[in-house]
C-alpha positions as CSV (number, residue, x, y, z in Angstrom):
1,M,239.7,109.7,-49.1
2,P,238.6,113.1,-47.4
3,H,239.1,113.5,-43.9
4,D,236.2,116.1,-42.8
5,T,233.2,113.6,-42.7
6,P,230.3,114.6,-40.5
7,L,228.0,111.9,-40.4
8,I,230.6,109.7,-39.6
9,A,232.1,112.0,-36.7
10,T,228.4,112.5,-35.6
11,I,228.0,108.5,-35.5
12,V,230.9,107.5,-33.4
13,A,230.6,110.0,-31.0
14,G,227.3,109.7,-30.1
15,L,226.8,105.6,-30.2
16,G,230.2,105.2,-28.6
17,L,229.8,107.5,-25.4
18,A,226.3,106.5,-25.5
19,F,228.0,102.9,-25.2
20,I,230.0,104.3,-22.2
21,F,227.8,107.0,-20.3
22,G,225.2,103.9,-20.8
23,A,227.2,101.1,-19.2
24,L,227.8,103.6,-15.9
25,A,224.0,104.7,-15.8
26,N,223.0,100.5,-15.7
27,R,226.0,99.9,-13.0
28,I,224.7,102.1,-10.6
29,K,220.5,100.9,-11.4
30,A,220.1,103.7,-13.8
31,P,217.8,104.3,-17.2
32,P,220.2,103.7,-20.2
33,L,218.3,106.9,-21.5
34,V,220.1,108.3,-18.5
35,G,223.3,108.1,-20.1
36,Y,222.1,108.4,-23.4
37,L,221.1,112.0,-23.2
38,L,224.4,112.7,-21.1
39,A,225.8,111.3,-24.0
40,G,224.3,114.0,-25.9
41,I,224.7,117.1,-24.2
42,L,227.9,116.3,-24.0
43,V,227.9,116.4,-27.9
44,G,226.3,119.3,-27.7
45,P,226.5,123.3,-28.9
46,H,226.4,123.9,-25.2
47,T,229.3,121.9,-23.5
48,P,233.1,122.9,-24.4
49,G,234.9,120.0,-26.1
50,F,233.9,118.8,-29.9
51,V,230.2,119.1,-30.8
52,A,228.5,117.2,-32.9
53,D,226.7,117.8,-36.6
54,Q,223.2,119.5,-35.3
55,A,221.3,119.3,-38.6
56,L,223.0,115.2,-39.5
57,A,221.9,113.9,-35.6
58,P,218.0,114.7,-35.7
59,E,217.9,113.2,-39.4
60,L,219.4,109.9,-38.3
61,A,217.6,109.6,-35.3
62,E,214.3,109.9,-37.2
63,I,215.4,106.1,-39.3
64,G,215.2,105.5,-35.3
65,V,211.2,106.8,-35.1
66,I,210.4,105.1,-38.1
67,L,211.9,101.5,-37.9
68,L,210.1,102.1,-34.0
69,M,207.0,102.5,-35.8
70,F,207.3,100.3,-37.8
71,G,208.1,97.0,-35.7
72,V,205.3,98.7,-33.1
73,G,202.3,98.3,-36.9
74,L,204.2,94.9,-37.2
75,H,202.8,94.0,-33.9
76,F,199.2,95.6,-33.4
77,S,196.8,95.2,-36.3
78,L,193.6,96.9,-37.5
79,K,191.5,95.2,-35.5
80,D,193.5,96.5,-32.9
81,L,193.9,100.0,-33.9
82,L,189.7,99.5,-34.0
83,S,189.5,97.9,-31.2
84,V,191.1,100.8,-29.0
85,R,189.4,103.7,-30.7
86,A,185.9,104.2,-28.6
87,I,188.5,105.4,-26.0
88,A,191.7,106.1,-27.5
89,V,189.8,109.1,-29.8
90,P,188.2,110.8,-27.5
91,G,190.8,110.2,-24.7
92,A,193.5,111.5,-27.3
93,V,191.5,115.1,-28.1
94,V,190.0,115.8,-23.8
95,Q,194.1,115.1,-22.5
96,I,194.9,117.4,-26.1
97,G,192.6,120.1,-24.9
98,F,193.5,120.0,-21.1
99,A,197.1,119.9,-22.0
100,T,196.9,123.1,-24.2
101,A,195.3,125.1,-22.3
102,L,197.3,124.7,-18.9
103,G,200.8,125.9,-21.6
104,L,198.4,128.6,-22.6
105,G,197.4,129.5,-19.1
106,L,202.1,129.5,-18.1
107,A,202.1,131.5,-21.4
108,L,199.7,133.8,-20.3
109,M,201.6,134.4,-17.1
110,L,204.9,134.5,-18.8
111,G,203.4,137.5,-20.8
112,W,203.3,136.2,-24.3
113,T,201.2,135.6,-26.8
114,I,198.0,134.1,-27.1
115,P,199.0,132.0,-30.6
116,A,202.7,131.4,-28.8
117,G,200.6,130.0,-25.9
118,L,198.1,127.8,-28.4
119,V,201.8,126.2,-29.5
120,F,203.9,125.9,-26.5
121,G,200.5,124.0,-25.3
122,L,200.4,121.5,-28.2
123,A,203.9,120.8,-27.8
124,L,203.5,120.2,-24.0
125,S,200.6,118.3,-24.8
126,V,201.8,115.2,-27.6
127,A,203.7,112.4,-25.5
128,S,207.6,111.2,-27.5
129,T,206.8,107.8,-29.7
130,V,210.7,106.5,-28.8
131,V,210.3,106.8,-24.8
132,L,206.4,105.4,-24.7
133,L,207.3,102.8,-26.3
134,R,211.0,102.3,-25.2
135,A,208.5,102.3,-21.6
136,L,206.1,99.6,-22.9
137,Q,208.7,97.2,-24.8
138,E,210.5,96.5,-21.2
139,R,207.4,95.7,-19.1
140,R,206.4,93.7,-21.6
141,L,203.2,95.1,-22.4
142,V,202.4,96.5,-26.7
143,E,200.5,93.4,-27.3
144,T,198.1,94.0,-24.0
145,E,194.5,95.3,-23.8
146,R,196.7,98.1,-21.6
147,G,199.6,98.9,-24.1
148,R,197.5,98.7,-27.4
149,I,195.4,101.6,-26.0
150,A,198.5,103.4,-25.0
151,V,199.6,103.2,-28.4
152,G,196.5,103.6,-29.7
153,W,196.1,106.7,-28.3
154,L,199.7,107.7,-29.5
155,I,198.2,106.9,-33.2
156,V,195.5,109.8,-31.7
157,E,198.1,112.1,-31.0
158,D,200.0,111.9,-33.6
159,L,197.7,112.5,-35.8
160,A,196.7,115.6,-34.3
161,M,199.9,116.9,-34.4
162,V,200.3,116.5,-38.6
163,L,197.1,118.9,-38.6
164,A,198.5,121.4,-36.2
165,L,202.0,121.6,-38.2
166,V,200.0,122.2,-41.3
167,L,197.4,125.3,-39.8
168,L,200.2,126.0,-38.1
169,P,201.3,128.5,-41.2
170,A,197.8,129.6,-41.6
171,L,197.8,131.1,-37.8
172,A,200.7,132.4,-39.1
173,G,199.4,133.7,-41.4
174,L,196.4,135.4,-40.1
175,V,198.4,136.3,-36.8
176,N,201.6,137.9,-39.1
177,G,199.4,139.1,-42.4
178,D,201.1,136.8,-44.4
179,T,198.9,135.0,-46.6
180,D,201.1,132.8,-48.5
181,L,202.8,131.8,-45.1
182,G,198.6,129.5,-44.8
183,S,199.1,128.0,-48.2
184,D,198.8,123.4,-49.0
185,P,201.2,123.1,-51.0
186,L,199.5,121.2,-53.3
187,A,196.9,124.0,-53.3
188,V,199.6,126.4,-53.9
189,S,200.0,124.3,-57.2
190,L,197.1,124.2,-58.4
191,G,196.2,128.0,-58.1
192,L,194.0,127.4,-55.0
193,D,193.2,130.1,-52.3
194,L,191.6,128.0,-49.9
195,G,192.3,129.9,-45.9
196,V,192.7,127.9,-42.8
197,G,189.0,126.2,-43.2
198,G,190.1,124.6,-46.9
199,I,193.3,123.9,-45.7
200,L,192.1,121.7,-42.9
201,A,189.6,119.7,-45.4
202,L,192.3,119.6,-47.5
203,T,195.1,117.2,-44.8
204,L,191.8,115.2,-43.6
205,V,191.4,114.2,-47.3
206,K,195.2,113.9,-48.0
207,V,195.3,111.6,-44.6
208,A,191.9,109.7,-45.0
209,A,193.8,109.0,-48.5
210,F,196.5,107.8,-47.5
211,V,194.7,105.7,-45.0
212,A,192.6,104.0,-47.6
213,L,195.6,103.4,-49.6
214,M,197.6,101.6,-47.2
215,L,194.7,99.4,-46.4
216,V,193.5,98.8,-49.8
217,V,196.8,98.8,-52.2
218,G,199.4,97.9,-48.9
219,R,197.9,95.8,-47.8
220,R,198.5,93.5,-50.8
221,V,201.5,95.1,-52.1
222,I,203.8,94.6,-49.4
223,P,203.2,91.8,-47.9
224,W,203.4,90.0,-51.9
225,V,206.9,92.2,-52.3
226,L,208.4,90.3,-48.7
227,H,207.4,86.7,-50.1
228,Y,208.5,87.1,-53.6
229,V,211.6,88.2,-52.2
230,A,211.4,85.1,-49.3
231,H,211.2,82.7,-51.7
232,T,214.3,83.7,-53.6
233,G,216.0,82.3,-50.2
234,S,218.0,85.3,-49.9
235,R,218.2,87.0,-46.3
236,E,220.1,89.9,-46.9
237,L,217.4,90.4,-50.1
238,F,214.9,90.1,-47.3
239,R,216.6,92.2,-44.8
240,L,216.8,95.1,-47.5
241,A,213.6,94.3,-49.0
242,V,211.9,95.0,-45.8
243,L,214.4,98.5,-44.5
244,A,213.4,99.2,-48.8
245,L,209.3,99.1,-47.3
246,A,209.5,100.6,-44.0
247,L,212.1,103.3,-45.0
248,G,210.2,103.9,-48.7
249,V,206.3,104.0,-47.7
250,A,207.2,106.9,-44.4
251,F,209.3,109.0,-47.6
252,G,206.6,109.0,-49.2
253,S,203.8,109.1,-46.9
254,A,205.0,112.6,-45.7
255,K,206.3,114.2,-49.1
256,L,202.8,112.7,-50.9
257,F,200.2,113.0,-48.0
258,G,201.9,115.2,-45.4
259,V,201.6,112.1,-42.2
260,S,204.5,112.2,-40.1
261,L,207.3,110.1,-41.1
262,A,206.5,108.0,-37.8
263,L,202.6,107.6,-38.6
264,G,203.6,106.0,-42.7
265,A,205.8,103.4,-40.9
266,F,203.6,102.3,-38.3
267,F,200.8,101.5,-41.0
268,A,203.5,100.0,-43.2
269,G,203.9,97.7,-40.3
270,M,200.3,96.8,-39.2
271,V,199.6,95.9,-43.4
272,L,202.5,93.9,-43.0
273,A,201.2,92.3,-39.6
274,E,198.8,90.1,-41.3
275,S,201.7,88.3,-43.2
276,E,203.0,84.9,-41.6
277,L,206.8,87.1,-42.6
278,S,205.7,89.7,-40.2
279,H,207.9,87.8,-37.4
280,A,210.8,87.4,-40.2
281,A,210.8,91.5,-40.4
282,A,210.3,91.9,-37.1
283,Q,213.6,90.7,-36.6
284,E,215.7,91.6,-39.3
285,T,215.1,95.8,-38.3
286,L,215.5,95.6,-34.4
287,P,219.6,95.8,-34.9
288,L,219.3,98.8,-36.3
289,R,216.0,100.1,-34.6
290,D,218.3,100.3,-30.9
291,A,220.7,101.5,-32.9
292,F,219.0,104.4,-34.5
293,A,216.5,104.7,-31.0
294,V,220.2,105.2,-29.2
295,L,220.4,108.6,-31.7
296,F,217.2,109.8,-31.1
297,F,217.8,110.4,-27.4
298,V,221.7,111.6,-28.4
299,S,219.8,113.7,-30.2
300,V,217.5,115.1,-27.7
301,G,220.8,115.9,-25.3
302,M,222.2,117.9,-28.3
303,L,219.2,120.8,-27.7
304,F,219.5,121.0,-24.1
305,D,221.7,123.9,-22.8
306,P,222.3,122.6,-19.3
307,T,222.4,126.0,-17.9
308,S,218.7,126.6,-17.9
309,L,218.4,124.7,-15.3
310,W,219.8,127.2,-12.7
311,R,219.0,130.6,-14.9
312,D,215.3,130.5,-15.1
313,P,214.6,127.4,-12.7
314,L,210.1,128.2,-12.7
315,P,208.6,128.4,-15.6
316,L,211.2,125.2,-16.8
317,L,209.3,123.3,-13.2
318,A,205.7,124.8,-14.0
319,A,205.8,123.3,-17.7
320,V,207.6,119.6,-16.5
321,F,204.7,119.9,-13.4
322,I,201.8,120.5,-16.8
323,I,204.0,117.4,-18.4
324,V,204.0,114.5,-15.6
325,I,201.2,115.7,-13.7
326,G,198.7,118.1,-15.4
327,K,198.5,115.1,-18.1
328,S,198.9,112.2,-16.2
329,V,196.2,113.7,-13.9
330,A,194.0,114.6,-17.3
331,A,194.8,110.6,-18.5
332,F,193.8,108.8,-15.7
333,V,190.2,110.6,-14.8
334,I,189.5,110.1,-18.8
335,V,190.6,106.2,-18.2
336,R,188.6,105.9,-15.6
337,I,185.7,107.3,-16.6
338,F,185.7,104.9,-19.4
339,G,185.6,102.3,-17.0
340,H,188.9,101.0,-17.4
341,P,190.5,99.4,-14.0
342,V,193.0,101.8,-11.7
343,T,196.2,99.5,-13.2
344,T,195.5,101.0,-17.2
345,A,194.2,104.7,-15.1
346,L,198.2,104.5,-14.4
347,L,199.9,102.6,-17.3
348,I,198.2,104.9,-19.6
349,S,199.5,108.7,-17.3
350,A,202.7,107.1,-16.9
351,S,203.4,106.2,-20.6
352,L,201.9,109.8,-21.3
353,A,203.8,112.1,-18.7
354,Q,206.9,112.9,-21.1
355,I,207.3,115.4,-24.2
356,G,209.9,114.5,-27.2
357,E,209.9,114.7,-31.4
358,F,206.8,116.3,-32.6
359,S,206.7,118.4,-29.4
360,F,210.9,120.1,-30.5
361,I,209.1,119.5,-34.8
362,L,206.2,121.9,-32.9
363,A,208.8,124.7,-31.1
364,E,211.0,125.0,-34.5
365,L,208.2,125.8,-36.7
366,G,206.5,127.9,-34.0
367,V,210.5,130.0,-33.8
368,K,210.6,129.7,-37.4
369,L,206.9,131.0,-38.0
370,G,207.5,134.3,-35.6
371,L,204.2,132.7,-33.3
372,L,206.8,131.6,-30.4
373,P,209.6,133.2,-28.9
374,E,213.2,131.4,-29.0
375,A,212.9,131.0,-25.2
376,G,209.6,129.4,-25.5
377,R,211.9,126.8,-27.8
378,D,214.3,126.8,-25.0
379,L,211.6,126.0,-22.0
380,I,210.2,123.0,-24.4
381,L,213.5,121.1,-24.5
382,G,214.5,121.2,-21.0
383,S,211.2,120.3,-20.0
384,A,211.6,117.2,-22.9
385,I,214.9,116.5,-20.9
386,L,214.0,116.3,-17.5
387,S,210.4,114.8,-18.4
388,I,212.3,111.6,-20.0
389,L,214.7,111.7,-16.6
390,L,211.9,111.5,-14.3
391,N,209.8,108.8,-16.7
392,P,210.8,105.6,-14.7
393,V,210.6,107.5,-11.7
394,V,207.0,108.2,-12.8
395,F,205.7,104.4,-13.4
396,N,207.8,103.1,-10.2
397,L,206.0,105.8,-8.5
398,F,202.3,105.2,-10.0
399,G,203.0,101.4,-9.4
400,R,203.4,102.7,-5.5
401,L,200.2,104.3,-6.2
402,R,197.6,101.8,-7.2
403,P,197.2,100.1,-4.0
404,L,196.0,103.5,-2.9
405,L,193.7,104.6,-5.5
406,E,192.1,100.7,-5.6
407,R,191.0,101.5,-2.1
408,L,189.0,104.4,-2.8
409,G,186.3,102.3,-5.0
410,P,184.8,101.3,-7.8
411,V,185.2,102.2,-11.4
412,P,182.8,105.1,-12.5
413,V,181.8,103.8,-16.0
414,P,179.1,105.6,-18.4
415,A,175.6,105.4,-17.8
416,G,174.5,102.0,-18.9
417,G,177.7,100.2,-18.6
418,P,177.8,97.8,-14.4
419,A,180.8,99.4,-11.8
420,I,183.2,97.2,-11.9
421,P,185.1,96.2,-8.7
422,A,188.5,97.8,-7.3
423,E,190.4,94.6,-7.3
424,E,189.3,93.3,-10.6
425,T,189.2,89.5,-11.4
426,P,189.2,88.2,-14.5
427,S,185.7,86.8,-15.8
428,A,184.9,83.7,-17.8
429,E,181.5,86.1,-19.4
430,P,182.2,88.5,-22.3
431,A,182.7,91.5,-20.7
432,P,180.5,94.7,-21.6
433,A,181.4,97.6,-23.8
434,A,181.9,100.1,-21.7
435,A,183.7,97.9,-19.1
436,P,186.2,95.5,-20.6
437,A,188.2,93.0,-19.2
438,P,190.2,93.6,-16.7
439,E,194.1,92.8,-16.7
440,P,196.4,92.0,-13.9
441,A,196.8,94.6,-11.2
442,T,200.0,95.8,-12.0
443,L,202.0,98.1,-13.9
444,E,204.4,95.7,-14.0
445,E,204.0,91.3,-12.9
446,P,203.8,90.9,-9.5
447,A,206.8,88.6,-8.8
448,L,206.6,86.3,-5.8
449,P,209.3,84.6,-4.6
450,T,208.6,80.8,-5.1
451,A,208.2,78.5,-1.7
452,L,209.5,75.6,-3.7
453,T,212.3,73.3,-2.9
454,D,214.5,70.7,-4.5
455,H,212.9,71.1,-7.2
456,V,213.4,72.5,-11.3
457,V,213.8,75.9,-12.4
458,L,213.2,76.3,-16.0
459,V,214.1,80.0,-17.8
460,G,212.4,80.4,-21.0
461,Y,208.9,79.3,-22.3
462,G,208.9,79.3,-25.8
463,R,209.1,76.2,-28.6
464,V,212.4,74.6,-26.4
465,G,210.5,75.5,-22.9
466,S,207.1,74.5,-23.5
467,L,207.8,70.5,-24.3
468,I,210.1,70.5,-21.1
469,G,208.0,72.1,-19.2
470,A,205.4,68.8,-20.7
471,A,207.8,66.3,-19.6
472,L,207.8,67.9,-16.1
473,Q,204.7,67.6,-15.6
474,A,204.2,64.4,-17.3
475,S,206.9,63.0,-14.8
476,G,205.4,64.8,-11.4
477,R,208.6,66.7,-10.6
478,P,208.4,69.9,-9.2
479,F,209.0,72.9,-11.1
480,V,208.5,77.2,-11.3
481,V,209.2,78.4,-14.6
482,I,211.2,82.2,-15.5
483,E,209.1,84.1,-18.2
484,D,208.1,87.6,-19.3
485,A,206.4,87.0,-22.3
486,D,202.8,87.6,-23.0
487,Q,202.1,84.8,-24.8
488,P,203.7,82.3,-23.1
489,L,203.1,83.5,-19.6
490,A,199.2,82.9,-20.5
491,R,199.8,79.2,-21.4
492,L,201.5,79.3,-18.3
493,R,198.7,80.5,-16.3
494,E,195.9,78.1,-18.1
495,A,198.2,75.0,-17.5
496,G,198.4,76.2,-13.5
497,V,202.3,76.3,-14.0
498,E,203.5,78.5,-11.0
499,T,205.6,81.2,-12.9
500,I,207.5,84.1,-11.8
501,I,207.5,86.9,-14.2
502,G,210.7,88.8,-15.3
503,N,214.2,88.7,-16.9
504,A,215.6,85.9,-15.9
505,A,219.2,88.1,-16.4
506,V,218.0,90.3,-13.8
507,P,219.3,88.8,-10.2
508,E,215.9,90.6,-8.0
509,V,214.0,88.0,-10.4
510,L,216.6,84.6,-10.5
511,G,215.9,85.8,-6.8
512,L,212.7,84.3,-6.3
513,A,213.3,81.2,-8.0
514,N,215.1,79.8,-4.8
515,L,217.8,78.4,-7.0
516,P,220.2,77.7,-3.3
517,G,217.5,74.7,-2.6
518,A,216.8,73.6,-6.2
519,R,218.1,70.4,-7.6
520,Q,218.4,71.4,-11.5
521,L,218.5,74.7,-13.8
522,A,217.2,74.8,-17.5
523,V,217.9,77.0,-19.3
524,A,216.4,77.0,-22.5
525,V,216.7,80.2,-23.9
526,P,218.1,81.2,-27.2
527,N,220.4,83.9,-26.3
528,A,223.7,82.3,-25.6
529,F,224.7,86.0,-23.8
530,E,221.5,86.1,-21.2
531,A,221.8,82.7,-20.9
532,G,225.4,83.2,-19.9
533,Q,223.9,85.4,-17.2
534,I,222.2,83.8,-16.0
535,V,224.2,80.1,-15.6
536,A,227.4,82.1,-13.7
537,Q,224.5,83.6,-11.4
538,A,223.0,80.6,-10.7
539,R,226.2,78.9,-10.4
540,A,227.6,81.6,-7.3
541,A,224.4,80.6,-5.9
542,N,224.1,77.0,-5.8
543,P,227.4,75.1,-6.2
544,G,226.1,72.1,-6.3
545,I,223.0,72.8,-9.0
546,A,222.8,70.7,-11.9
547,I,222.9,72.8,-15.1
548,I,221.6,72.8,-18.8
549,A,222.0,75.1,-21.2
550,R,221.7,75.0,-25.1
551,A,223.3,76.4,-27.5
552,H,223.5,76.8,-31.3
553,S,227.2,76.2,-32.2
554,D,230.2,75.4,-30.6
555,A,231.6,78.3,-29.8
556,E,228.3,78.7,-27.2
557,V,228.5,75.5,-26.2
558,E,232.6,76.4,-24.7
559,H,230.9,80.0,-23.5
560,L,227.8,78.1,-21.4
561,R,230.3,75.3,-19.9
562,S,233.4,78.0,-18.7
563,L,230.5,80.0,-16.5
564,G,229.7,76.4,-14.7
565,A,226.7,74.9,-17.6
566,D,227.6,71.0,-16.7
567,A,225.4,70.2,-20.2
568,V,225.0,72.3,-23.1
569,I,222.9,70.6,-25.2
570,M,223.3,71.9,-29.4
571,G,220.5,71.9,-31.8
572,E,222.6,71.4,-34.8
573,R,224.1,68.6,-33.6
574,E,220.8,66.8,-32.3
575,I,219.1,67.2,-35.9
576,A,222.3,66.0,-37.2
577,R,221.9,63.2,-34.7
578,G,218.5,62.0,-35.2
579,M,219.2,62.3,-39.2
580,A,222.0,60.3,-39.3
581,E,220.1,57.4,-37.0
582,A,217.6,57.4,-40.0
583,L,219.7,57.4,-42.1
584,V,221.3,54.2,-40.7
585,A,218.2,52.8,-39.4
586,D,216.2,52.7,-42.8
587,E,219.4,51.4,-44.5
588,A,218.5,48.4,-41.9
589,R,214.8,47.7,-43.6
590,P,213.5,45.6,-45.9
591,P,213.3,47.6,-49.1
592,E,209.4,47.5,-49.5
593,I,209.4,48.6,-46.2
594,T,212.3,51.3,-47.3
595,Q,210.1,51.9,-50.9
596,T,206.7,53.2,-48.6
597,A,208.4,54.8,-46.3
């Protein structure tokens, strides 16, 4: 067996160091992605020691992008996409134009050419798929109205960048006088000379053909394939089918229609979202999705030269300013003009205040075509790293700015639409198209401590937790629920149940439930690792509290008991007990009753 294995070495070094530095970052209350980026810098060519394969790492990271966008598509229907087109399309186009103009201005100040400035500005205008989605997922906002606008905005940006990648060779052909650079592969195979306008038209036709194929054929074929595999009863084959469809559609769309891998994967997930198997498909891809998403951040870190921070800091700071401030201000103004509340405007602004994978592709292509100087590529890479690192800070800062901005006055809306007051409250009447129904007025849901004492703390309000909650309501016992998923939260609001929004495994969230004054704790979440963290923290906060949890195996029962749970209910054991009791009772019945039962 050969010992020169760059693929294995890259995966082991990337994931291993990402784990170490991610854990350290989490320890000091910093986002884990800071550790992932640092791991990439350490295995990159600009630092001493081991250097990972520079070609393999980005390709591995691309798999993470594909799986991530496939997962988003599974939760994002065509109806959702069309519902936000009124703001996502013009908003993304205007924001791209504004950021590109700022980048062009900076490039001209640095003495670059106009084509170089256009490439540079485009690279600064498009947000990272991975960073944006990670930020929304961490805050449980992907399936909210604000989240759908952000994702729709991202899709429009991706489509714009697909056109840009196709047109850049044509631009290089005009600038450098080499007409071969501006030829579309399909046009070359047919012996056609289309020119820039023809190439743009052909690109639009190919993208439209891809979308039509996915919506007409894909939404029938993809669900049918997964349903067929599901009926075989093999979970292994089902998992393999999901991965094959996600990767296959993404790769095929890129090769046949010229769209991005991420966009192809998104549409594959979106057409599958209408199937009842979409939830199972999302669960099967989750572990690989997370692992390869980590490799994305490692690959970004590998591209960064730390010496650029002090070698030429002013242009780098200016580029970061355009990304974090310029793009955010443009997005904020656009969203407010369209009549959306401050909360939505701030979320979109914070989500887009970074750049990522498309920016790297544009930079590499620009250098290869002779449009962008290598200094421009280094500037893009450096500003990408800094903007990704600053993104969590931007979210926190914008959350603090919200009360100030809301006091400035009502939302400006287009002519014909009524103004929405700054402090929005949900209304039972349908909102007009120009002024959608408002959402909670924070970037994250408010977290207020409970005033209850001698109460029950219920963690999780899914299939099990909702039944427990119903029983507690019927008995009149005071209780508070800790939950972070959108659909259960909506049910809790309708029922008027006091709720703490967040992950109960986080000490700050669990502390809001007044555990020292509580009588009982019911941990209804299915994840034993997360449940164990909750049980251990609760036992430390209140040694006398009665704790009951759920489990799926004997090992999980022992694990939770060892951490302080007084009682652990194992689902499979209770099912077996119920079935056994039914069988025994059936034997005791008269024959005629048994036959008719």
